[in-house]
N, C-alpha and C positions, 0 to 999 in steps of 0.2 A: 366469393367475397372474403371468406376466412383466409384463403391463400394470399389475397392481396394484403390484408393486415399483417399477416405473418411475415411476408416479404418486406414490406415497408419498415416494420419494426426491426427485423433482422439487419437490414441495411443501415438503419438509423443507429443501432447499437454498435455495429462494427465500426461505423464512422466515429461515433463517440469515443470508443475505446482507443482507436488509432489516434484521434485528435488529442485525447487526454495524455496518452503515452508520449506523443510528440511534443506537446506543449510544455510538459514538465522538464523537458531537456532544454527548452529555450529560456527558462527562468534562471536568474543568477544563482550560483551555488551557495552564496551567502544566505539565501532563504532557507536552505536545508540544514538547520541547526537543531540538535536534539533538545535544546532548551526553548525553542520557538513555541508559542502558544499551541499551535496545531500538533506539533510532534512531541512535546514533552510528555514524560511518563507521569502517571499519577499514583498516589499511594495505594489505591485500591488494586492497581495492577501488580503490586508486590513483586517487582523485578521479574515479571514473567510467570510467577507461580499461579496467578489467577488464570492465565490461559492454559496452563498444564492441568489445573484442577477442574475447571469448569468446561473447557472445550477439548480436553484430551489432545492438544495440538500436536504432540509428538507422534501420534498415531496416523495423522493425515497430512501434515504440512509438506512432506517431501513428495507427495503424490500430485500436488498441483503444479502446473507449468510455471517455469521461471522465464520471463521475457526481458530480463535486464540487458540482454545483448541484442535485442531485436532492432532497436534504433541505433545506428552506428555513430550517433553523435557523442555519446558517453558510454561505450559498451562496458558492462560489468556483470559478471556472473555471481549472483547471490545464492546459488544453490548450496554452496558449502564454503567454509573458510579455507583458503589455500595458503595463507601466511598469517603471522601474528605480530608483525611490526606495526608501529603506531600509525604510519601513513596509510597502510592498507586497511587497518581496522577503522580509521577515521573515514576513509572513502567508503567502506562498507556501510558505516552508519549513515553517511550522507545519502547513499543509494537506498537505504531503507526509508528515509524521509521522502525521497523522490518517488519511490514506488507507492508509498502510502498516499501521497498527493494524487498520483495518477489514478488511484482507486477511489479517492474521495470526489474527484471532479465529476464522474458520471452522475452523482447525486444532484449536482447543480444542473445537469442537462436533462434530467428526468422530466421536469415540467414542460419541456419543449415537445414531448411526445403526447401530451394530454389532449391537445385540440383534435387530432385526427383519430383518436382511439375511442371506441365506445366504453361504457363503464367496466365491463368485466376485463377488457384488455388493459385498462389503466391499472387495475389491481395486479394483473399478471406482470405488467411492466415494472411496477413497484417491487414486486417480489423478485423479479429478475435482477434489478439493480442491487438489491440487498444480497442475494445469493451469489451474484457474479463478482461482488467487490468486497464484502465484509470479510470473507475468509482470508483474502490477501492482505487486507488492512491488519487483521489480527496477527498474521505471520510477521509483518513488518514491525509491529509494535513489540511482539515477543522477541524477535531477533535483536531489536534495538535495546530492549531491557537486558538481554543476556550480554550484549556488547558493553553496555554501560556498567555492568557488574564486574567486568574484567579489571584486574589490578592496574592496568595501564591507564584506565579512566577514573577509577575510584581514587587512586593516589593523587591524580591531577585535581579532582574535585575537592579532596581534602586540603590540598595546597591553596586552592582558591578560597576556601572557607576560613582559613587561618588568618 
């Protein structure tokens, strides 16, 4: 019986992650703006300093897999910066928003697995959705904070505020 629950949940979460990853590529790019309510950075994030201080992000972020090129709809490798022109950096920022949403969506799917799981499994599924997605969300927010701190974006922000 345990093997059955493990199998069903494994299939469910694989499907959820593939569906989330695919779905975010179908949404219009205009949704992926760093000033959008979901993606905007907050003061407490302190331009990424929060993630360096409290999560030691630089020690582990490069060890997690990067799947930005998995779906061939909008392939983009976010594992490192390869250029510093405005178009490339803007696209990089857009992809951090897209990836963040791809890792937020599984939280919406979590309640769907509740009916077939007994109580301890529900807790395990909840912990799974946190540990399988939150680190990736943190990486996207950290990278976006660092991108927004670049002079190419800070000078544009200053022009808009004048």
